C-alpha positions in Angstrom: 14.3 81.5 19.0 17.0 83.7 20.5 16.3 86.6 19.4 20.8 87.9 19.2 21.0 84.0 17.6 19.3 85.8 15.0 20.2 89.4 14.7 24.0 88.6 16.0 25.5 87.5 12.7 23.0 90.4 11.0 24.7 92.9 12.9 28.0 91.8 12.2 27.8 91.4 8.5 26.6 94.7 8.7 28.9 96.0 10.5 31.7 94.2 8.0 30.3 95.6 5.0 30.1 98.6 6.4 33.8 98.6 7.5 34.4 97.2 4.2 32.8 99.8 1.7 33.5 103.2 4.2 31.2 105.7 2.4 27.9 104.0 2.2 25.6 106.3 4.2 22.5 103.7 4.1 18.9 104.2 2.9 16.1 101.9 2.2 17.3 102.8 -1.9 20.7 100.9 -0.6 19.4 98.3 2.0 17.8 97.2 -1.1 20.9 97.8 -4.3 22.9 95.6 -1.4 20.8 93.5 0.0 18.0 92.4 -2.0 19.3 88.4 -2.6 19.7 88.2 1.5 15.7 89.6 1.6 13.6 88.0 -1.2 15.7 85.0 -2.8 17.8 83.7 0.1 14.8 83.7 2.1 12.0 81.5 -0.4 15.2 78.8 -1.2 15.6 78.5 2.9 11.7 78.2 2.9 12.0 75.5 0.3 13.9 73.5 2.6 12.2 74.6 5.2 8.9 72.9 3.5 11.0 69.8 2.6 12.3 68.8 5.7 9.8 69.7 8.9 6.3 70.3 6.9 6.3 67.5 4.8 8.3 65.4 6.2 10.6 64.6 3.1 8.1 63.0 0.7 8.2 66.0 -1.6 11.4 65.5 -3.1 10.9 67.8 -5.6 10.9 70.9 -3.8 14.5 70.5 -3.4 15.4 71.4 -6.7 13.6 75.0 -6.6 15.3 75.7 -3.7 18.5 74.6 -4.6 18.2 76.5 -7.3 17.1 80.0 -5.8 19.3 79.3 -2.5 22.7 79.0 -4.8 21.6 81.3 -7.2 21.2 84.0 -4.3 24.3 83.3 -2.4 25.9 84.5 -6.2 23.8 87.6 -6.5 24.5 88.7 -3.1 28.2 87.9 -3.4 28.1 89.8 -7.1 26.5 93.0 -5.2 28.5 93.5 -2.4 31.6 93.0 -4.3 30.7 94.3 -7.9 32.0 91.0 -9.3 28.9 89.8 -11.9 31.2 89.4 -14.4 33.0 87.3 -12.3 29.8 85.7 -11.0 27.8 84.4 -13.5 29.3 80.9 -13.8 27.1 80.5 -10.3 23.8 80.6 -12.2 24.8 77.0 -13.8 26.1 75.4 -10.4 22.6 76.9 -9.2 21.0 74.2 -11.5 23.3 71.5 -10.4 22.7 71.8 -7.0 19.2 71.6 -6.9 19.6 68.6 -9.3 22.1 67.0 -7.0 19.8 67.6 -3.4 16.9 65.9 -5.9 19.5 63.3 -6.2 21.1 62.8 -3.0 17.7 62.8 -0.9 15.8 61.6 -4.2 15.9 57.4 -5.3 19.3 58.3 -6.6 18.8 57.3 -9.9 22.0 57.8 -11.6 21.3 59.0 -14.8 20.8 62.6 -12.9 24.5 62.4 -12.0 24.8 63.7 -16.2 23.5 66.5 -16.2 25.3 66.9 -12.4 28.5 67.1 -13.7 27.8 68.4 -17.3 27.2 71.8 -15.1 29.0 71.9 -12.6 32.5 70.9 -14.7 31.1 73.8 -17.0 30.5 76.1 -14.3 34.1 75.9 -12.5 35.7 75.8 -15.5 33.7 79.5 -16.2 34.8 80.5 -13.2 38.2 79.4 -13.4 39.3 81.1 -17.1 37.2 84.1 -16.3 38.8 84.5 -12.5 42.0 83.8 -14.1 41.6 86.5 -17.3 40.5 88.9 -14.5 43.4 88.7 -12.9 46.1 88.6 -15.0 44.1 91.6 -16.8 44.6 93.9 -13.8 47.7 92.5 -13.4 49.2 92.9 -16.9 46.7 95.6 -17.7 49.6 97.8 -19.6 51.7 95.7 -22.3 54.8 97.2 -21.9 54.9 94.9 -18.9 54.6 92.0 -21.3 56.8 93.5 -24.4 59.7 94.0 -21.5 59.1 90.5 -20.3 58.9 88.8 -23.6 62.5 91.4 -24.3 64.2 89.6 -21.5 63.4 86.1 -21.9 64.0 85.9 -25.6 67.3 87.9 -24.8 67.8 85.1 -22.2 67.0 82.2 -24.1 69.3 83.9 -26.8 72.6 83.9 -23.6 71.7 80.3 -22.9 71.9 78.8 -27.0 75.1 80.5 -27.9 76.9 79.0 -24.3 75.8 75.9 -25.2 
């Protein structure tokens, strides 16, 4: 494998991270603080996929379940660690289990009964992502109750004016 094909994307991501974080001084503690999922969790998930596709010659489909879970959970943890949004990303752990089971369904015998927990976990995860993301967005936009109060007064006044004209 070409060394620049491996190191190039890593250097680009490190540069983007340094640009976005600004005043981060790099030490071994900082690297482990922000990149522990990339160093420890994601490689194990990739290892399980490599094991299935290349070593087992697509025979041991069961290794894809922990592989999918670890890979997805590692991506969720990496995004959460970089942007400090653990409070928004926790539904990704339910999605990780759904991804692992979906890989078992897709590459296994296509057992249709696996789709029941896959769909339940996926819908719950997406629902919680939506609920917590929307509440976080509206919480930052309307963190001052006076804005909501003024909006209610204006809407109520407009409703009274429109009703009195009719």
